[in-house]
N, C-alpha and C positions, 0 to 999 in steps of 0.2 A: 500177498493183500494187491490190489489191484490199482495200478498207480497211474494207468491211462483212460479212468473210467468218468473224466470230465475234459469236454471239448468247446472251450470259447467259441462263439460265432461274430459277435458283435458289442463293440462299446460303444455306449450313448457319447458324442461331444460334449452334452452339454451335464453331463451328472455322472457321479461312479456305477452309474445303470450296466449291466451286463445282460448278453442274450445269450445263452451254450446251450451241450446237451449233456444228461447224465448217462451213463449207460451202464446197465444193472448187469451180474453175472452171465446172463444168457446173451450178452450182447444187445439187449430191444435198448431203443435211447428214446431218452425223457426228454422233452425240449423245457428248458428254464425261461424264465421265473417261474416253479411248480409249489404246486400247494397241494399238500397231501393230505386229506379227506382223513379223520383219525377211525379206523376200527377197531379201536382197545384189544379186545378177545375177540378177533375175529371177523366180528358182525358189526356193522352200521345199523343203527336203531331206526326205524320205521322201513328201511330199503334195504334189497339185495343184491347181490353183485349183476346180476343184470341191468339193474335198474344204473347201478353207478357206471357201468359200461355204456349205456344208451348214452345216459350226461355226459360223456364223454374221457372218464378216466381211465387213465390204466398203471395208477399208483398209488397204493392207502399205505400208511401206518400203523403196525400191529404192537401191541404190548407185551412186556417180555413176563413181567412181573404177572399181570393178569392172566398169562396162557400157563406160569407154572402153576400157579394155585390152582386154577380149574380150567383143562381137564391134569397136566402135566404134563411137560412137553414128550414122553415117553409114549405114549398113544399118537401124540401126532407126527414123531419119528418112523414109527411103525404105518405108519399109513400114509409115509411118501414128505412127510414135510407136511407145513402149513399150508399151501398153496392148494396139493392134491387132497387134502383131507376137506378141506375150507369150499373147495371149488374156485376159489379164485384164480382167475387168468393172467391177472397183471405182474406187478412188481411188489416187494414188501417190504418196506425198512419196520425196524423193530428196536422201540426207545427198549432202555438197557432195564428201567428198573432204579434208575436215577432218581425219576420227578417222583416216584413217591417216598421217596428219602423227605422231602419235601411235602407231600399233600399227605402221605402217611406217619407226620413226623412223630404223633404218640403212641407208633407203632413198632420201631424201630428203634434201633441203637447204632451208631458209628462204631466202629475198628478197627485197627490197620486191616484186616483180613477182610472187611467187608462192610456191608450193610444188612445187619439182621434184622428179620419181618417177622411179626407177627400176623400172619395171615389173616384179612377181614372178613375173609368166609369160614372156614374153618377153627383157624387158630392156629394152625401148624407155625411153627418155624423153619423159618427157610435162612440160609445165610447165602446173601448175592456176594458170591467173594469175586475177584476177577476171572479167574478159569470157570467157574460155574457158569458167571453170566455169558461168558463166551461160547460156553460148550453148548447151552442151554439153545444160542441163537443158532447155533450153527444144527446142532438138531431139529431145528425147527425149518431148516434151510431155507432162508430168506436170503433176498437181496443187496439187502444194504444192516451194517450191524454198527451197533453204539454201544460204546463199553461204560461200565457201571462211574458214575461219576455220585457228587453230592450239590443238588440245585439246593442253594442256601437262600432261604424265605428275605424278604428282601423288606424293610431295613435293618442290619445288620452290624456289629460292632465290628470294626478292623479285624480284630484279634478270632474270631470266629470265622469272618469271609477267610484267610490266612491257612486256619485249620482245616476248613474245609477242602479249599482246593489245595491242599496237601496232599491228605487224601485221595481226591484225583487224578493229581498226577502221580504219585507212586503206583495207583492202579492204573492208571493208562499203561505207564513203563511199565511194569507188570504181562498185561494183556499185549504189549504188541510184543515182547519177548516170549509169548504163549503161543499165538499166533501159529508160528511155523509145525508148531507141535502138533497141536494142534486139530489143524487141517490136515497133516499129515494120518493124522490116527482116522479120520473120516473120512480120508483117500481121495482127498478133492484135489482135480489137478488146476496147476497152476494158472489156466484160463475159464475155470470155473470157477472162482473163492468170491463169495460176498467180496463187498467195499465196507473196509474197517475205519470209520469218523474216530477222532479226535474231536472232546468235549470243553474248550475255557471255559473254565468260571473267571471268579474275581468279584462278585461285587457291585460295589458300585464305585470301587477307589479305580480310577483311571491305569494308575504302577501298576496294580495286580493283573486289571486286564490284558496290559500290554504282554506283563510279564510270563500271564497263561498264553495270550495266541503263539508267542515265541516257540515257547516250551512244545506246546500242543504243531505245532507247523514243523518241529526238528523232528520231531519224535520216530515218524518214516509210517505215520497214518497215511488215509488214501486220499482223506476229506476232513475239511474242519467246520464244528458246529459252537457256535456261543448260546453256552446254557445259561439258565440263572438270571433272565430279564421278564417283565411282560408278570412278576410273581409279587408284589403287593408295590411296589416301587411307585414312590411323586413321575407323573406323566414325562414330566423335566428331564427327570432324570433318564428314563426310559430313551425317550431322543437324544439326550446326548450320548447316552452309554452306545446308542444304535449306532450314529452316525462316525465316533470314537474309534469303534472294535472294526466297522465295515472298512475305515479307513487304513488298517492295520493289518489284513487277511492278505493270506499270498495270492496270489494273480493265477498260480496254477493249479489252486484247486476250487472244489465246489463251494462254497461261506451258505450257511445253514442255521437259520436266524430258529432256535428251536423255541415252540411254543404261541408263537405270535400270531395272531389273524384276524382280529379288525382290522375289515378293508383299506381304510385310512392309514394304519400302521403297518401294513402292507406293500403300500405304494410310496411311502417314508422308505421301508428299509429296501426295497428295490434300490429308489436312488440314494441310497447309500450304500449300495454294492450287492446287497444281498440276494441268493438265488433260489432258496428253498425255505419252504414251512411247513409249517402244522399246528393245528389247533381245533378244538373242539368247536366252537362258538358257530360256524354254520349248522350244526346238526342241533347244539345243546340249543343253541338260541330260536329255533325251528319249534321244538316239545316246548317251549313257554312261547309261544305262538309272537313269533320275529320273524319281519321281514326283511331282508337288506338289499334296498335299491341305490342306484345312482345317485342318489340323493338323500344319503341317510338309511335308517334305520327303520320300521314301521310296525307298532303295536298293532298286529290287526285285528284284536280282541276289543279296540277301545270304539266307544258308539259312535264316534263319525265314518267310520267304515259299515254300517250296517246300509247305507243306501248307498254305497260309492262303486259304482258297476266298470270301472277299471281295471287293467290287471292288476298286477301287486308292483311293477315297476314297467312301464309303457315301453320303455327304450328293450324292454329284456323278451327273445326270441324264445325260452325255454317252451316246455309245451304246461308248462302250469300256466304260466304267462299268454297264450295264445288259447287257450281256454275258461279259464275261470275267473269270477270276476272278487275284489276285495270284497264284498259282499258277500257273497256263496261264503269264503273261508273263513270271513267272517262268524257266518250264523255257524260252520261246524264247530268253529273254536269255543265258542259259546255255547253249545250245545254236546261239546266235551266226545265229539265223533273224531277218534283217530286220526281219519282222513284228513283231516287237518293236519297235523304233525306230518302226515307223508307229503302231501303238496306242499310244505312250507320245506319242507327237507330238502326236496327234490328241484326246490326255485331258489333254496339259498346256495346249495353244491355247485348247483348250474351258473347262478350268477357269480361264482368265484372263480370258480373254468372260463366264465368268458372275462371276468378281469386279468387272470393273467395274461391268456390270453391276446389281450387287447394290449397288458405292457408292454409284453414281449416282440407286437408289431411295432410299435413306437420304438423300441431297441433298435430294433433292426435296419430301422427307417430313418434312424437317427434324430427323429421328432422329441422322444421321450423326456429329454432337459428343456423344451420351450412347452410341455403341458402338464408336468406331473403334478406341479404343484397349485394349479387350477383344479384336476381330479382330486386332490389330496384335502381343498376347501369343500370340493362341490360333496364327498364323503363323510363329511361332517370333522375332520379333523384339522387340529388348530398348529400351524407350524411354530417354530421358534425366533425366534424378534430376529437373527439373524440371517434366518436363509429366506 
């Protein structure tokens, strides 16, 4: 495992925010805070890799479950790994399939040996055991590996949260033990191994969250993620647990808050000490006609934009905002042109990229603590009463 994968550059004096560098298996350094676009099946809807590189991204998230279902990991391994197979030149993190234990709950069963799925495409049965999950991701040739876990839908009874958390912890212990053997089987040199994350669960229970963070931190993994938030819980609980967990994460590891992606929530999470995020929001909302701006989200299909010749966000310098008007994109959206989704996806991902760069700059300059709450409010977030 790669215990030297994260380097801290700056701590903000007025909050818990951090700026640093995350290093992939080939030595490429990624600046944090870092937002990961979600390319579930090794593709990004409406854009290609050249588009994503032009926007400024060098890292994406792909999903192990979906790649196992189709085309399977063997043809990808035979092609030299998912980067060679797909043509993506940047870094890759693969989710383990643990989120599908939540999103495809009707098609899976939990067993001591792992999560068993009836896949949504072909009806095949797949057991995502600790060994299978690691082997699949190693065969994909990715840079960052996530362990199989159980993402509990919230709210949930405490006994269910405990049961799911124990599965997660037991499987993580198995994966840490298996790692040297599997890496050796693939003849991976010590200086060219993926980064292995651990995932802390615990639902909305602070004592369980604390237990899980401590166990994962001491398990020997390279970095730590918080899973099981932004999955249906009340907003007040999301904010409370984000703050609670952020205060308890080890300083020498990257802090990954999984599945969180509304811009205001990203600002809040950075203020609470998180470094890394992923979400389908910017791409999915684009396909539904929404554009993110510095003052909230626009539903561009609304009639009020028919004659609005301003850019989507007058402060944005992406190529969409430099060239196209709200009125024109409104026209494309209303008439069902696929170009609308492409332009909105480009803008939204550029907006997220610029937001991460802005947050990092404020942290490095030591001014994030003075400005993040106003930025949060501008993005239509609602702060807890005690902040």
